[in-house]
C-alpha positions as CSV (number, residue, x, y, z in Angstrom):
1,M,53.7,65.5,49.2
2,G,52.7,62.9,46.6
3,C,53.0,59.1,47.2
4,T,55.7,57.7,45.0
5,T,55.9,53.7,44.4
6,A,58.8,51.9,43.5
7,P,58.9,51.1,39.6
8,E,58.1,47.7,38.4
9,P,61.0,44.7,37.7
10,R,61.9,44.7,34.1
11,G,59.3,42.6,32.6
12,A,57.1,42.0,35.5
13,R,54.0,43.6,33.4
14,R,54.8,41.1,30.9
15,R,54.4,38.1,33.3
16,Q,51.7,39.1,34.9
17,A,49.7,39.1,31.5
18,A,51.3,35.9,30.3
19,N,50.6,34.6,33.7
20,S,46.8,35.7,33.5
21,A,46.4,34.3,30.0
22,L,47.9,30.7,31.1
23,A,45.2,30.7,34.1
24,R,42.8,31.6,31.7
25,L,43.7,28.7,29.4
26,R,42.9,26.5,32.3
27,R,39.6,27.1,32.4
28,V,39.2,26.8,28.6
29,R,38.0,23.3,28.6
30,G,35.0,23.6,31.1
31,R,33.8,26.4,29.3
32,L,33.9,25.1,25.9
33,R,31.9,22.0,27.5
34,G,29.3,24.1,29.0
35,R,28.2,25.8,25.6
36,H,27.6,22.6,24.0
37,Q,28.8,24.6,20.5
38,L,31.4,23.3,17.9
39,T,34.4,25.3,18.4
40,G,37.7,26.0,16.4
41,V,41.1,26.4,18.4
42,S,44.1,28.0,16.2
43,L,47.6,27.3,17.9
44,D,50.3,29.1,16.6
45,P,53.3,29.0,19.3
46,P,56.7,29.9,18.7
47,Y,58.6,27.0,17.3
48,C,60.8,24.6,19.4
49,H,64.3,26.2,20.0
50,T,65.9,23.6,17.6
51,L,64.1,25.5,14.5
52,R,65.2,29.1,16.1
53,S,67.1,31.4,18.0
54,N,66.4,30.5,21.6
55,R,66.7,34.6,22.3
56,L,63.9,35.6,19.8
57,Y,62.2,36.5,22.9
58,R,62.1,37.9,26.1
59,E,60.3,35.7,28.0
60,D,60.6,32.1,26.7
61,S,60.4,28.4,27.5
62,P,62.2,25.6,25.6
63,A,59.3,23.4,26.5
64,L,56.2,25.9,25.1
65,S,56.0,24.1,21.8
66,S,55.6,20.8,23.2
67,D,53.6,21.6,25.5
68,V,51.3,23.2,23.4
69,R,51.4,20.2,21.0
70,A,50.4,18.4,24.0
71,W,47.2,20.5,24.9
72,A,46.0,19.9,21.4
73,L,46.8,16.1,21.4
74,E,45.0,15.4,24.6
75,R,41.8,17.4,23.1
76,G,42.2,16.6,19.5
77,T,39.1,14.0,19.9
78,D,37.2,16.0,21.4
79,P,33.6,16.1,19.3
80,L,33.2,20.0,20.1
81,L,36.7,20.9,19.4
82,R,38.3,21.6,15.7
83,I,41.8,22.6,16.2
84,T,45.1,23.4,14.1
85,L,48.4,23.9,15.3
86,A,51.0,25.8,13.1
87,G,54.8,24.8,13.2
88,K,57.8,23.8,11.1
89,G,58.8,21.0,9.2
90,E,58.3,17.8,11.2
91,E,58.2,19.8,14.4
92,H,54.7,18.3,15.6
93,D,54.5,14.9,13.4
94,E,53.8,13.0,16.5
95,L,50.3,14.1,15.8
96,L,50.2,11.8,12.7
97,A,50.0,8.7,14.6
98,A,46.7,10.4,16.1
99,G,45.0,11.1,13.1
100,W,45.8,14.4,12.6
101,S,46.7,15.6,8.9
102,K,49.6,17.6,7.9
103,H,49.4,20.6,5.5
104,V,52.4,22.2,4.1
105,W,51.8,25.5,2.7
106,R,54.6,27.6,2.4
107,S,57.9,26.8,0.9
108,D,60.6,27.3,3.9
109,G,58.5,24.5,5.6
110,E,55.5,26.1,7.5
111,T,53.0,24.0,8.3
112,I,49.4,23.4,9.8
113,W,48.4,20.2,11.4
114,A,44.5,19.6,11.6
115,S,43.0,17.8,14.5
116,P,41.0,14.1,13.1
117,L,37.6,16.2,13.1
118,C,38.4,18.9,11.0
119,E,36.3,18.7,7.7
120,R,39.0,17.9,4.5
121,V,38.4,19.6,1.3
122,E,40.5,18.3,-1.2
123,N,41.6,20.7,-3.9
124,G,39.1,23.0,-2.8
125,P,39.2,26.9,-1.5
126,L,40.0,27.6,1.9
127,F,36.3,28.5,2.9
128,A,34.4,26.1,0.6
129,G,31.1,26.5,1.6
130,C,31.0,29.0,3.8
131,S,28.7,31.9,3.5
């Protein structure tokens, strides 16, 4: 007769995967520092609850967007990082006071904020100079 196990509670596997990803992200700074190489980081968290339905995701946190913004702000002047943060409207405008730039790229208000050390190419192609 075979051994059976109780099924995992609904969403347990997703929570475990999310917790594992968060644990890896906590170590990102140390790994970037150890390599001494320029690294690009693109962040696209769910919009804050005031800009979307708070029932959009099964597992969600009202603070997720602001937590991601705080992470980006803290690391925005790191000489080895170039960070972009996607959002909507004025969601992350507090970054502007820290030298970030704002680029509205869709008519529905979707916007990308770029950290102060990102190169700016005015009126040029997105990947100018890349080979």
